[in-house]
C-alpha positions in Angstrom: 0.0 -0.1 0.2 1.5 3.0 -1.0 0.6 5.8 1.4 0.2 9.2 0.1 1.6 12.5 2.2 -0.4 14.4 4.9 -0.5 18.0 4.1 -1.0 20.6 6.5 -4.7 21.1 4.6 -5.6 17.8 5.6 -4.8 18.4 9.3 -6.8 21.6 9.0 -10.1 19.2 7.8 -9.3 17.4 10.7 -9.2 20.4 13.4 -12.3 21.7 11.5 -14.5 18.2 11.7 -13.1 17.5 15.1 -14.4 21.2 16.2 -17.6 20.6 14.7 -18.2 17.7 16.6 -17.6 18.5 20.0 -19.9 21.8 19.0 -22.6 19.2 18.1 -22.5 17.0 21.2 -22.6 20.3 23.4 -25.5 21.3 22.2 -27.4 17.9 22.4 -26.5 17.8 26.4 -23.4 16.0 26.5 -19.9 17.0 28.0 -17.1 16.7 25.8 -13.1 16.0 26.7 -10.4 16.7 24.2 -8.0 13.9 24.4 -5.0 14.4 22.3 -3.4 11.3 23.5 -6.7 9.6 24.0 -7.2 5.6 24.2 -7.3 5.5 20.6 -4.9 8.2 19.7 -6.2 11.7 19.0 -10.2 11.9 19.4 -12.8 13.2 21.3 -15.1 11.4 24.7 -18.9 12.8 24.5 -20.2 11.7 27.4 -24.1 12.4 28.9 -26.0 10.7 31.7 -27.0 8.1 29.2 -24.2 7.5 26.6 -20.5 7.7 26.3 -18.9 7.5 22.9 -14.9 8.0 21.9 -15.2 10.0 18.7 -13.2 10.5 15.6 -13.9 13.3 13.1 -13.7 13.8 9.3 -14.4 17.0 6.9 -15.5 16.4 3.6 -14.8 19.4 1.0 -16.0 19.9 -2.0 -12.8 17.8 -3.7 -13.6 15.3 -1.0 -17.0 14.2 -2.5 -19.6 16.2 0.0 -19.9 20.3 -1.3 -21.9 22.2 0.5 -25.0 22.3 -2.1 -25.4 18.3 -1.7 -28.3 18.0 1.1 -27.5 14.2 1.7 -24.3 12.2 1.8 -23.9 10.9 -2.1 -23.0 7.8 -1.9 -25.0 4.4 -1.2 -22.1 3.1 1.3 -19.6 4.9 3.3 -16.3 3.2 2.5 -15.0 3.0 6.1 -10.9 3.0 6.5 -9.8 -0.5 8.7 -7.0 1.0 9.9 -9.3 3.4 11.6 -11.5 0.9 13.2 -11.5 1.4 17.0 -13.6 -0.6 19.0 -17.6 -1.3 19.1 -18.0 2.1 21.4 -16.5 4.2 19.3 -18.4 6.2 16.5 -16.7 8.7 13.5 -18.5 11.7 12.3 -18.3 12.6 8.9 -18.9 16.5 8.1 -20.4 18.2 5.0 -18.3 21.0 3.3 -19.7 23.2 5.6 -19.7 21.7 8.7 -24.1 21.8 9.1 -24.9 18.3 8.5 -23.1 14.9 8.9 -23.4 10.9 9.4 -22.2 8.9 12.5 -21.3 5.9 11.9 -21.1 3.4 14.3 -18.1 1.2 15.2 -20.5 -1.6 16.4 -21.2 -1.7 12.7 -18.0 -1.9 11.0 -16.6 -5.3 11.1 -19.8 -6.7 10.2 -19.4 -5.2 6.5 -17.6 -6.3 3.4 -13.6 -5.5 3.7 -12.1 -4.4 0.0 -9.0 -2.9 -1.4 -9.6 0.9 -2.7 -7.8 4.1 -3.6 -8.4 7.1 -1.6 -7.2 10.5 -1.2 -4.6 9.4 0.8 -3.4 5.5 0.0 -3.6 2.9 -2.7 -5.1 0.3 -2.6 -6.3 0.3 1.1 -8.3 -1.6 3.0 -12.2 -0.3 3.9 -15.3 -1.5 5.0 -18.4 -0.6 2.7 -20.9 0.5 5.3 -24.6 0.7 3.9 -26.0 4.4 4.1 -29.1 3.2 5.4 -26.4 2.4 8.5 -25.5 5.5 9.3 -27.2 8.5 11.5 -27.6 11.5 9.9 -27.0 14.7 12.1 -27.9 18.5 11.7 -26.0 20.8 13.6 -29.6 23.1 14.1 -30.5 20.1 16.5 -30.8 21.5 20.0 -31.8 20.4 23.1 -31.0 17.3 25.2 -31.3 14.4 23.7 -29.6 11.1 22.9 -27.9 9.0 19.9 -30.0 6.1 20.7 -33.1 8.0 20.6 -32.2 9.8 17.1 -31.0 6.8 15.1 -34.4 4.7 16.6 -36.8 7.6 15.5 -35.0 7.5 12.0 -35.2 3.6 11.7 -38.9 3.5 12.8 -40.1 6.1 10.2 -38.1 3.7 7.4 -39.7 0.4 8.7 -42.9 1.6 8.9 -43.1 3.4 5.6 -45.1 1.2 3.5 -43.5 2.8 0.4 -40.3 1.0 1.2 -39.5 -2.3 0.0 -37.9 -5.1 2.1 -34.9 -5.4 0.1 -34.1 -1.3 1.5 -35.6 -2.1 4.7 -33.0 -5.3 5.5 -30.4 -2.7 4.7 -31.7 -0.8 8.0 -31.6 -3.5 10.0 -29.2 -6.2 9.2 -26.8 -8.2 9.8 -26.9 -6.6 13.3 -29.6 -4.9 15.7 -28.8 -1.2 15.2 -27.2 0.8 17.6 -30.3 2.6 19.6 -32.5 -0.2 19.7 -33.5 -2.8 22.3 -33.9 -6.2 21.6 -37.7 -6.0 21.8 -37.9 -2.6 19.0 -35.4 -5.1 16.8 -37.4 -7.8 16.7 -40.7 -5.9 16.6 -38.9 -4.2 13.3 -37.6 -7.1 12.1 -41.6 -8.7 12.1 -43.0 -5.6 10.9 -40.2 -6.0 7.9 -41.4 -9.6 7.0 -38.7 -12.0 5.3 -35.5 -9.7 5.0 -32.3 -10.9 3.2 -28.8 -8.8 2.7 -28.5 -11.2 -0.7 -30.3 -9.0 -2.5 -28.0 -6.9 -4.7 -30.4 -4.2 -6.2 -29.6 -0.8 -5.8 -32.0 1.0 -3.9 -33.8 4.2 -5.3 -32.3 7.6 -4.4 -35.8 8.7 -3.7 -36.6 6.0 -1.1 -33.2 6.3 0.8 -32.4 10.3 0.4 -36.4 11.1 1.7 -35.7 9.6 4.7 -32.2 10.2 5.4 -32.1 13.7 6.1 -35.1 14.5 7.4 -35.7 17.0 10.8 -34.8 15.0 14.2 
């Protein structure tokens, strides 16, 4: 694997992404601790009465595939660098260029999805996990007031599963292969029952209207 040089510009984007993550969690009621030499290297510890995460951050740009004029994330999967895998209780927050909208990728999901070799801006032929966008939680910097990531993810999944216009092959991307973050076992069983027979074997591409209409609803 040939790694590309990390420039001061890349480091600046990283600092901006970390700042946006800290601000988001603080405004929804979390205490945020900056850990330059944390458990997993440089990260944030975001902690409330109900939840605790080690948070990594990244900022996409117009060059990096999520410009400010794109309301939603423009791909079917988030390509997660294998070397960034930390632990099941960690998350990665990916911000749009203007840092007003983002995605949360849950560490518990990462190892359950395919490992592939892909090129990116920093390396050639690097190991990545392809995380379906349906497993990622959309967030907005406009969200204010105390809440939990569990509740936001539950609301989002509930909307999708109870929407009769969404076919099962898309619902399966929300619910499989493991219980999504934020759902109790009882809630998960209910959603599986409501959705009927589900399988990840169906390789059809979801119609963007099904995914994107749900993806960035105000939460």
